[in-house]
Rosetta silent file (secondary structure, phi, psi, omega in degrees, C-alpha in Angstrom):
SEQUENCE: MRERSLGTAIAGLMALCCAAVACSATAGTRSIVALGDSVPYGTNCSCTPYPALTATDLSASGPHTFTSTNDSKGGYTTNNVLSQLESNASVMDHVRVADVVEIEIGANDVGFNSTCGTQLSCYEPKIPTIKSNLAAIVKQTKQLAGRRVLVVLLDYWSVWLGGKYAQAKGQAYVATAEQLTDDVDSLIKSTASNTGAAYVDLRAAFKGPDYAYDETHYLSSDGDHPNAAGHKQIAAAAEAVIDHRLHI
SCORE:     score description
SCORE:     0.000 S_00000001
   1 L     0.000  -39.118 -179.340   95.078  -40.141   76.582 S_00000001
   2 H   -65.147  -41.445  179.372   93.850  -38.352   73.489 S_00000001
   3 H   -63.546  -37.827 -178.421   91.181  -41.052   72.881 S_00000001
   4 H   -67.055  -42.460  179.811   90.136  -40.838   76.472 S_00000001
   5 H   -63.173  -40.774  178.219   89.832  -37.016   76.280 S_00000001
   6 H   -62.359  -42.986  178.719   87.815  -37.329   73.087 S_00000001
   7 H   -62.306  -41.404  178.860   85.526  -39.855   74.718 S_00000001
   8 H   -63.850  -40.676  179.179   85.091  -37.595   77.728 S_00000001
   9 H   -62.724  -44.330 -179.905   84.257  -34.655   75.470 S_00000001
  10 H   -62.929  -42.995  178.487   81.675  -36.676   73.569 S_00000001
  11 H   -60.149  -40.433  179.627   80.121  -37.889   76.813 S_00000001
  12 H   -63.194  -42.674  178.395   79.963  -34.319   77.999 S_00000001
  13 H   -63.709  -40.176  178.861   78.215  -33.174   74.832 S_00000001
  14 H   -62.796  -39.004  179.124   75.719  -36.048   75.100 S_00000001
  15 H   -65.143  -39.517  178.939   74.971  -35.032   78.669 S_00000001
  16 H   -66.955  -39.390  178.774   74.357  -31.451   77.586 S_00000001
  17 H   -63.861  -43.369  179.942   72.042  -32.636   74.796 S_00000001
  18 H   -62.492  -40.401  179.302   70.126  -34.863   77.210 S_00000001
  19 H   -62.729  -40.268  178.872   69.806  -31.953   79.606 S_00000001
  20 H   -64.158  -41.431  178.232   68.429  -29.791   76.808 S_00000001
  21 H   -63.938  -42.470 -179.916   65.891  -32.435   75.837 S_00000001
  22 H   -62.467  -40.014  179.549   64.841  -32.792   79.455 S_00000001
  23 H   -63.067  -43.346 -177.566   64.386  -29.024   79.729 S_00000001
  24 H   -69.783  -24.275  179.776   62.244  -28.938   76.588 S_00000001
  25 H   -79.595  -23.199 -176.137   60.133  -31.841   77.915 S_00000001
  26 H  -102.914  -13.134  179.145   59.416  -30.092   81.196 S_00000001
  27 L  -120.178  173.167  179.924   58.925  -26.551   79.918 S_00000001
  28 E   123.091 -173.989 -176.826   56.951  -24.994   77.095 S_00000001
  29 E  -102.537  135.663  174.147   53.379  -24.088   76.260 S_00000001
  30 E  -122.604  154.548 -173.048   50.362  -26.304   76.794 S_00000001
  31 E  -116.271  133.804  172.577   46.822  -25.767   75.638 S_00000001
  32 E  -109.175  131.119  174.210   43.504  -26.006   77.477 S_00000001
  33 E  -116.941  133.063  179.509   40.274  -26.200   75.461 S_00000001
  34 E  -108.290  132.517  174.945   36.918  -25.777   77.205 S_00000001
  35 E  -124.459  147.699  176.425   33.677  -27.365   75.967 S_00000001
  36 E   146.410 -148.210 -171.018   30.253  -27.106   77.495 S_00000001
  37 L  -107.174 -153.385 -175.262   27.460  -24.791   78.414 S_00000001
  38 H   -69.318  -16.435  178.943   26.933  -21.332   79.897 S_00000001
  39 H   -69.939  -59.102  176.537   28.925  -22.142   83.059 S_00000001
  40 H   -65.505  -24.880  177.688   32.366  -22.421   81.392 S_00000001
  41 H   -67.413  -31.359  177.120   31.286  -19.742   78.937 S_00000001
  42 L    97.407   27.230 -178.706   30.891  -17.257   81.828 S_00000001
  43 L   -59.292  137.667  174.954   27.275  -16.179   81.398 S_00000001
  44 L    60.029   31.898  179.666   26.013  -13.394   83.711 S_00000001
  45 L  -114.575  -36.424 -172.098   29.379  -12.910   85.327 S_00000001
  46 L    51.697   43.543 -178.371   31.155  -10.047   83.540 S_00000001
  47 L  -143.668  176.548  173.678   34.355  -11.718   84.743 S_00000001
  48 L   -76.322  119.723 -178.877   37.060  -14.024   83.486 S_00000001
  49 L   -72.257  166.369 -169.059   35.473  -17.509   83.283 S_00000001
  50 H   -64.948  -27.660  178.512   37.166  -20.498   84.854 S_00000001
  51 H   -59.296  -42.781  178.287   38.822  -22.036   81.757 S_00000001
  52 H   -69.078  -38.373  177.515   41.086  -18.972   81.410 S_00000001
  53 H   -62.831  -39.033  177.613   41.574  -18.845   85.190 S_00000001
  54 H   -61.015  -43.347 -179.910   42.599  -22.506   85.186 S_00000001
  55 H   -63.542  -40.404  178.737   45.264  -21.765   82.589 S_00000001
  56 H   -65.269  -44.162 -179.911   46.551  -18.828   84.666 S_00000001
  57 H   -62.568  -43.089  179.769   46.659  -20.919   87.852 S_00000001
  58 H   -67.293  -36.899  179.306   48.510  -23.769   86.140 S_00000001
  59 H   -64.930  -34.280 -177.893   50.978  -21.394   84.544 S_00000001
  60 H   -76.968  -22.136 -173.900   51.746  -19.912   87.960 S_00000001
  61 H   -98.867   -5.766 -175.850   52.246  -23.287   89.661 S_00000001
  62 L  -150.411 -171.071 -174.596   54.611  -25.045   87.307 S_00000001
  63 L   -79.355  -12.873 -175.632   57.190  -24.881   84.504 S_00000001
  64 E   -93.765  149.662  167.515   54.600  -24.779   81.686 S_00000001
  65 E   -98.496  124.567 -179.674   52.731  -21.810   80.252 S_00000001
  66 E  -103.339  133.970  171.039   49.088  -22.730   79.682 S_00000001
  67 E  -108.845  162.052 -179.776   46.856  -21.049   77.119 S_00000001
  68 E  -132.725  143.212  173.289   43.075  -21.438   76.958 S_00000001
  69 E  -126.252  124.990 -175.740   40.505  -21.627   74.183 S_00000001
  70 E  -106.391  105.060  179.114   36.860  -21.436   75.186 S_00000001
  71 L  -104.656   17.547  176.730   34.514  -23.240   72.781 S_00000001
  72 L   -78.231  159.826 -178.637   31.608  -23.482   75.237 S_00000001
  73 L  -142.517  138.364  176.496   28.246  -21.926   74.432 S_00000001
  74 L   -61.215  136.942  178.717   25.295  -20.814   76.542 S_00000001
  75 L    86.008   -3.782 -176.111   22.347  -23.173   76.325 S_00000001
  76 L   -69.499  147.224  175.073   24.338  -26.094   74.977 S_00000001
  77 L  -113.230  178.721  177.043   23.362  -29.683   75.700 S_00000001
  78 H   -61.898  -33.655  177.072   25.340  -32.873   75.349 S_00000001
  79 H   -61.626  -40.075 -177.940   23.940  -33.204   71.799 S_00000001
  80 H   -66.408  -44.467 -179.557   25.378  -29.805   70.903 S_00000001
  81 H   -65.815  -40.837  177.227   28.851  -30.575   72.217 S_00000001
  82 H   -60.506  -42.084  177.534   28.914  -33.933   70.470 S_00000001
  83 H   -61.618  -41.239  176.310   27.924  -32.185   67.239 S_00000001
  84 H   -53.531  -47.424 -174.005   30.775  -29.689   67.728 S_00000001
  85 H   -73.664  -14.063 -179.601   33.264  -32.547   67.971 S_00000001
  86 H  -104.288  -21.228 -172.183   31.867  -34.236   64.855 S_00000001
  87 H  -142.764   -8.420 -179.245   31.254  -31.346   62.485 S_00000001
  88 L   -92.745  104.944 -173.595   32.639  -27.999   63.723 S_00000001
  89 H   -58.321  -41.877 -178.799   36.013  -27.677   61.961 S_00000001
  90 H   -64.718  -45.725  178.025   37.297  -24.923   64.244 S_00000001
  91 H   -64.075  -44.118 -179.578   36.457  -26.773   67.469 S_00000001
  92 H   -59.532  -40.311  178.430   37.872  -30.007   66.079 S_00000001
  93 H   -66.096  -37.666  178.644   41.130  -28.231   65.211 S_00000001
  94 H   -64.038  -43.699 -179.216   41.375  -26.802   68.725 S_00000001
  95 H   -65.973  -35.383 -178.411   40.877  -30.233   70.292 S_00000001
  96 H   -59.750  -30.299 -176.753   43.463  -31.809   68.012 S_00000001
  97 L  -107.829    9.473 -177.278   46.240  -29.684   69.506 S_00000001
  98 L   -79.524  147.759  172.029   44.933  -29.587   73.088 S_00000001
  99 L   -97.410  -30.660  179.549   46.803  -31.004   76.053 S_00000001
 100 E  -135.481  133.923  174.240   43.813  -30.606   78.398 S_00000001
 101 E  -123.067  114.763  176.861   40.102  -30.511   77.497 S_00000001
 102 E   -90.874  128.065 -178.406   37.724  -29.295   80.200 S_00000001
 103 E  -128.747  122.768  173.402   34.130  -30.421   79.673 S_00000001
 104 E  -132.834  108.084 -174.006   31.108  -29.341   81.708 S_00000001
 105 L  -155.135  153.911  177.437   27.812  -30.314   80.139 S_00000001
 106 L   131.137  -28.926 -176.219   24.497  -31.987   80.979 S_00000001
 107 H   -63.829  -40.311 -177.933   22.488  -29.487   83.054 S_00000001
 108 H   -69.946  -20.466  176.528   20.588  -28.107   80.071 S_00000001
 109 H   -63.097  -30.077 -179.897   19.552  -31.640   79.074 S_00000001
 110 H  -119.960   31.487 -178.656   17.383  -31.684   82.190 S_00000001
 111 L   -60.210  145.152  179.814   16.703  -27.944   82.422 S_00000001
 112 L   -60.161  137.255  174.399   13.600  -26.866   84.321 S_00000001
 113 L  -141.920  154.278 -173.791   10.533  -26.378   82.157 S_00000001
 114 L   -68.579  -24.177  179.978    6.931  -25.453   82.903 S_00000001
 115 L   -68.007  -46.349  179.876    5.580  -28.631   81.295 S_00000001
 116 L   -85.239  -28.169 -178.008    7.363  -30.962   83.710 S_00000001
 117 L    58.994 -130.026  178.943    7.479  -28.545   86.613 S_00000001
 118 L  -104.005   21.264  179.181    8.963  -30.272   89.650 S_00000001
 119 L   -79.722  104.342 -175.097    7.856  -33.748   88.572 S_00000001
 120 H   -57.469  -41.319 -176.349   11.059  -35.775   88.797 S_00000001
 121 H   -63.898  -18.217  179.852    9.786  -38.641   86.636 S_00000001
 122 H   -77.507  -25.294 -179.425    9.353  -36.221   83.753 S_00000001
 123 H   -96.275  -32.941 -171.933   13.102  -35.466   83.622 S_00000001
 124 H   -60.335  -28.001  176.843   14.665  -38.799   84.519 S_00000001
 125 H   -63.934  -13.634  178.982   14.104  -40.469   81.093 S_00000001
 126 H   -84.148  -13.302 -177.051   16.670  -37.989   79.734 S_00000001
 127 H   -61.939  -44.138  178.741   19.454  -39.285   81.979 S_00000001
 128 H   -60.011  -34.435  177.869   20.451  -42.282   79.782 S_00000001
 129 H   -66.771  -40.174  175.966   20.910  -39.990   76.793 S_00000001
 130 H   -59.571  -43.682 -178.890   23.214  -37.734   78.781 S_00000001
 131 H   -61.877  -47.400 -178.259   25.226  -40.765   79.826 S_00000001
 132 H   -68.812  -39.167  178.169   25.637  -42.132   76.301 S_00000001
 133 H   -65.025  -41.174 -177.684   26.371  -38.695   74.845 S_00000001
 134 H   -65.813  -40.547  176.963   28.976  -37.911   77.470 S_00000001
 135 H   -63.033  -38.912  178.628   30.785  -41.173   76.826 S_00000001
 136 H   -68.101  -34.693  178.780   30.732  -40.419   73.106 S_00000001
 137 H   -63.641  -45.234  179.794   32.054  -36.882   73.784 S_00000001
 138 H   -65.599  -43.469 -179.881   35.044  -38.241   75.703 S_00000001
 139 H   -60.431  -47.078 -178.254   35.699  -40.895   73.045 S_00000001
 140 H   -66.541  -35.060  177.378   35.543  -38.358   70.193 S_00000001
 141 H   -61.579  -46.540 -179.366   37.787  -35.942   72.085 S_00000001
 142 H   -67.592  -36.591  177.949   40.461  -38.602   72.473 S_00000001
 143 H   -67.238  -37.856  178.143   40.142  -39.695   68.853 S_00000001
 144 H   -65.442  -41.731 -178.682   40.560  -36.166   67.586 S_00000001
 145 H   -64.202  -40.372  177.819   43.638  -35.642   69.738 S_00000001
 146 L    64.963   15.126 -179.207   45.170  -38.865   68.423 S_00000001
 147 L  -159.295 -174.161 -178.647   47.681  -38.759   71.304 S_00000001
 148 L   -70.071  121.246  176.295   47.694  -38.461   75.051 S_00000001
 149 L  -136.054  140.435  179.032   45.232  -35.749   76.133 S_00000001
 150 E   -93.082  114.125  175.437   43.787  -35.162   79.596 S_00000001
 151 E   -93.306  128.020 -176.656   40.015  -34.970   79.510 S_00000001
 152 E  -116.737  116.693  177.593   38.584  -33.258   82.598 S_00000001
 153 E  -101.050  123.953  177.984   34.890  -33.713   83.412 S_00000001
 154 E  -109.027  138.693 -179.532   33.350  -31.177   85.792 S_00000001
 155 L   -98.127 -158.231 -175.452   29.990  -31.678   87.468 S_00000001
 156 L  -128.197  145.918  171.821   27.468  -29.208   88.957 S_00000001
 157 L   -73.357  -30.286  173.067   26.610  -27.854   92.396 S_00000001
 158 L  -162.200  135.892  177.570   23.029  -27.774   91.058 S_00000001
 159 L   -79.848  -13.963  172.962   21.576  -28.426   87.635 S_00000001
 160 L  -113.894 -155.574  175.713   18.846  -25.863   88.417 S_00000001
 161 L   -62.725  156.200  179.806   18.994  -22.724   90.566 S_00000001
 162 L  -124.205  174.117  174.069   21.130  -22.996   93.691 S_00000001
 163 H    54.747 -138.397 -177.629   21.371  -21.611   97.197 S_00000001
 164 H   -64.739  -26.113 -178.283   18.744  -19.112   98.339 S_00000001
 165 H   -69.247  -37.901  175.888   17.391  -18.832   94.797 S_00000001
 166 H   -71.903  -41.270  179.385   16.333  -22.486   94.790 S_00000001
 167 H   -59.483  -32.866 -179.948   14.935  -22.221   98.326 S_00000001
 168 L   -67.672  -19.374  179.563   12.729  -19.340   97.221 S_00000001
 169 L   -85.435   -6.897  177.934   11.057  -21.700   94.740 S_00000001
 170 L   103.958  164.385 -173.784    9.829  -24.035   97.459 S_00000001
 171 H   -67.190  -35.819  178.802   10.690  -27.424   98.871 S_00000001
 172 H   -63.726  -39.182  176.878    9.415  -29.420   95.892 S_00000001
 173 H   -63.194  -47.953 -178.665   11.759  -27.463   93.604 S_00000001
 174 H   -59.343  -46.395 -176.637   14.694  -27.980   95.962 S_00000001
 175 H   -63.055  -45.769  179.864   14.032  -31.707   96.311 S_00000001
 176 H   -67.081  -40.203  178.170   13.777  -32.309   92.534 S_00000001
 177 H   -61.621  -41.544 -179.598   16.836  -30.167   91.829 S_00000001
 178 H   -65.657  -42.028 -177.562   18.880  -32.114   94.384 S_00000001
 179 H   -70.488  -39.492  178.291   17.844  -35.487   92.977 S_00000001
 180 H   -66.189  -38.637  177.092   18.495  -34.461   89.364 S_00000001
 181 H   -63.258  -41.738  174.108   21.878  -33.075   90.400 S_00000001
 182 H   -55.092  -48.274 -176.162   22.630  -36.417   92.073 S_00000001
 183 H   -62.933  -48.735 -176.533   21.679  -38.233   88.857 S_00000001
 184 H   -68.847  -45.804  179.599   23.695  -36.017   86.522 S_00000001
 185 H   -63.155  -38.021  179.449   26.751  -35.765   88.786 S_00000001
 186 H   -62.945  -41.586 -179.248   26.810  -39.503   89.385 S_00000001
 187 H   -73.423  -31.067  174.804   26.916  -40.252   85.657 S_00000001
 188 H   -65.483  -43.294  178.245   29.610  -37.596   85.100 S_00000001
 189 H   -63.463  -43.679 -178.610   31.701  -39.200   87.837 S_00000001
 190 H   -68.754  -35.172  177.349   31.131  -42.735   86.535 S_00000001
 191 H   -65.112  -40.753  177.038   31.946  -41.647   82.955 S_00000001
 192 H   -60.694  -45.370 -179.386   35.225  -40.184   84.146 S_00000001
 193 H   -63.295  -41.859 -175.154   36.044  -43.430   85.956 S_00000001
 194 H   -75.237  -24.661 -175.295   35.094  -45.611   82.986 S_00000001
 195 H  -107.727   -3.207 -177.325   36.988  -43.573   80.382 S_00000001
 196 L    80.101   14.578  178.067   40.085  -42.584   82.312 S_00000001
 197 L   -82.281  160.769  173.269   39.107  -38.928   82.408 S_00000001
 198 E   -81.593  155.720 -178.178   39.762  -36.700   85.414 S_00000001
 199 E  -128.779  131.064  177.460   36.817  -35.662   87.583 S_00000001
 200 E  -115.282  117.256 -177.818   36.205  -32.355   89.371 S_00000001
 201 L   -86.717   90.483 -178.646   33.567  -32.380   92.114 S_00000001
 202 H   -75.712  -20.503  176.754   32.134  -28.867   91.949 S_00000001
 203 H   -69.207  -36.209  175.485   29.315  -29.650   94.347 S_00000001
 204 H   -70.499  -37.653  179.827   31.969  -30.264   97.002 S_00000001
 205 H   -61.946  -38.083 -175.570   33.855  -27.140   95.876 S_00000001
 206 H   -92.090  -34.686 -170.207   30.714  -25.007   96.282 S_00000001
 207 H  -116.463    4.885  179.746   28.838  -26.799   99.063 S_00000001
 208 L    87.506  167.446 -173.106   31.561  -28.504  101.121 S_00000001
 209 L   -61.934  -27.505  178.259   32.530  -32.175  101.460 S_00000001
 210 L  -100.901    9.368 -179.612   29.081  -33.162  102.803 S_00000001
 211 L    56.832   36.053 -172.635   27.232  -30.904  100.323 S_00000001
 212 L  -106.374  -14.048 -175.681   25.740  -29.126  103.326 S_00000001
 213 L   -82.716  155.861  176.036   26.873  -25.502  102.843 S_00000001
 214 L   -85.303  120.121 -174.596   24.823  -22.761  101.190 S_00000001
 215 L   -90.364   10.702 -173.131   26.558  -21.879   97.875 S_00000001
 216 H   -54.482  -36.333 -176.778   24.712  -18.561   97.361 S_00000001
 217 H   -68.361  -11.801  176.084   27.920  -16.512   97.732 S_00000001
 218 H   -97.573    1.743 -172.574   29.357  -18.237   94.654 S_00000001
 219 E  -107.319  148.009  175.788   26.323  -17.454   92.473 S_00000001
 220 L   -77.845 -178.566 -173.584   25.551  -14.477   90.278 S_00000001
 221 L   -65.666  -16.600  178.270   22.297  -12.513   90.560 S_00000001
 222 L   -86.781   -4.956  178.053   20.371  -15.010   88.433 S_00000001
 223 L    73.774    1.828 -172.109   21.000  -17.804   90.937 S_00000001
 224 L  -114.610  -38.404 -174.556   22.028  -20.095   88.150 S_00000001
 225 L  -110.833  155.631  178.875   25.554  -19.147   87.055 S_00000001
 226 E   -68.494  148.331  168.044   28.764  -18.545   89.040 S_00000001
 227 L   -90.378 -169.649 -177.170   29.916  -15.077   89.928 S_00000001
 228 H   -59.865  -42.583  178.401   33.580  -14.041   89.902 S_00000001
 229 H   -63.270  -36.507  178.386   34.214  -15.800   93.212 S_00000001
 230 H   -64.535  -43.097  178.558   32.492  -18.895   91.875 S_00000001
 231 H   -65.128  -36.778  177.434   34.667  -19.007   88.785 S_00000001
 232 H   -66.748  -36.510  177.511   37.786  -18.621   90.891 S_00000001
 233 H   -64.915  -42.706  178.370   36.583  -21.515   93.067 S_00000001
 234 H   -64.231  -44.175  179.729   35.990  -23.724   90.061 S_00000001
 235 H   -60.756  -39.486 -179.931   39.410  -22.849   88.625 S_00000001
 236 H   -64.897  -42.829  178.975   41.107  -23.719   91.898 S_00000001
 237 H   -66.173  -41.092 -178.821   39.373  -27.107   92.035 S_00000001
 238 H   -68.951  -41.713 -179.579   40.163  -27.836   88.382 S_00000001
 239 H   -59.851  -41.149  179.940   43.794  -26.707   88.732 S_00000001
 240 H   -62.719  -42.265  179.982   44.338  -29.066   91.686 S_00000001
 241 H   -68.685  -45.338 -179.153   43.010  -32.052   89.733 S_00000001
 242 H   -64.507  -43.884  179.280   44.913  -31.218   86.541 S_00000001
 243 H   -57.746  -43.305  179.844   48.137  -30.568   88.458 S_00000001
 244 H   -66.216  -42.835 -177.553   47.810  -33.965   90.143 S_00000001
 245 H   -72.020  -33.685 -178.288   47.072  -35.841   86.934 S_00000001
 246 H   -90.881   -8.602 -177.202   49.819  -34.199   84.885 S_00000001
 247 L    54.344   46.243 -179.129   52.357  -34.280   87.745 S_00000001
 248 L   -67.906    0.000    0.000   53.347  -30.708   87.026 S_00000001
């Protein structure tokens, strides 16, 4: 009887230990790091940008507390982000301890300029470089982490001005902007598929499932960057994808 009682006690202690381990595995703090351009940075918004909002949304929806570090910069291209991941010690340290890395980059690689104007063929030769750089960015992110990390690639509703601001520039501008957005978003989506990264379709989030809605109400006064409502919309779309992938 004594041996049996001792065995029962030990089993009970083991169960308590296992329960404690399970609790620590499902609770705790997780880190989000954002890389990219002026969109995740929050340019022209005077609001909380979507990386921090994503962390807040995820913290509210599950057992984990999420923190956010925003290493994005206005004007950055894919070359700039790749350089960050290869030579910026602070950014590299942030990525090493990240659980989630949100990346939105590529629009500035094909930014409108007066030399090319609305001539599509002048911008399209830059697409292969975006594709190769983005694949390298995902690879370097995973190598820095050295463990399981969720890379989240977000695309664009428009790589140029959007909504009424684009329409005011004329039909040639709208047509070229739409085609370049197709090109950039397609390679972002394919890169996510090829590398195992998550993908967030912001064109659908801003313009509806058929990309037919006018997204002006999500844009700040410059017609290029999201306003507060736009950042909340992006965060909601990102939170849903991250929640699904992490099974929070």
